[in-house]
N, C-alpha and C positions, 0 to 999 in steps of 0.2 A: 246519597250521591257520592261519587268517587272520581278521582282524577288518575289517569295513567301517568306515572312519574318514572323517570330514569334516574336512579341514584348511582353516583360514581364516587369511588374512593381510590386514592393513589397511596398505597402503603409502601413500606420498604421493598426494594426490588427482589429480596430473597423470600418474600411471603409466598407460602404454598397454598393456603386456603383463606377465603374471606367469607364470613357469614354475616348477613344483615339481620338485625333483631330490632323490632319496633313495637311500641305499645298499641298501635292500630290493630294488631292481631294477637295481642296478649304475649308479645315477645317470642313468637315462634321463630325458628331458624330458617332462613332463606339463603340458599347457596348463591354466591355471586360468580360471574364468569370473568375470566381474565382476557383482556384485549392485548394485542401485540405491543401497544405502547406502554404496558405495565400497569395500566389502570384496571380496576375491577368494576363491573356494573351489573345492575339488575333492573328490569322494568317491572313495576309493581303497581297494581291498582290500590290506591290509598283513599279511604273515606275522607270526606271533607272534615276539616278540623285542624287543631294544632297538636302535633304528636312528637314524643321523644323517641329517639332511636340511637343505635350505635352499631359497631362492627366488632366481630371476633376475628382478628387477624392472627392466624395460627394459634387460636385459643386465648389471645390477649385482648381484653376490652379496649377499643380504640374509638376515636372520633376523627372528624375531618374539619379543617378550617373553612370548607366550602359552605357550611351551614352554621347557624348560631349555636353556641354552647350554653348549656344550663347544668346546674348542679343536680346530681341525683341524691336520693335519700341514703345511698350506700357509700357516699364519700368519693364518688367518681364523677366524671362529666358525661353527659349525653349530648347529642345533637338534637336540634328541633327543626321540624318542617311543618309548614302551614299550607294546607290545600283548600281549594274552594273559595278563596278570597277572604277567609276569616283571618283575624290577627290575634 
């Protein structure tokens, strides 16, 4: 099973591209769309579970305070999202 989720990030106003990457689909790149208010979003069907993810903002790995942060094995931070009521 999966949930349809809208993921939003608000990077620096000069950001030209934002890519979502998450472990739910083996870290594939998903282009995000810019809204008039400067935020970027994507609607994505994410399988039930607890998943790490992050954003490439103009090629720089980033996270958002809107989701909890966890350490990655690469010395950076990732965000975490839980779908389907699991914790």
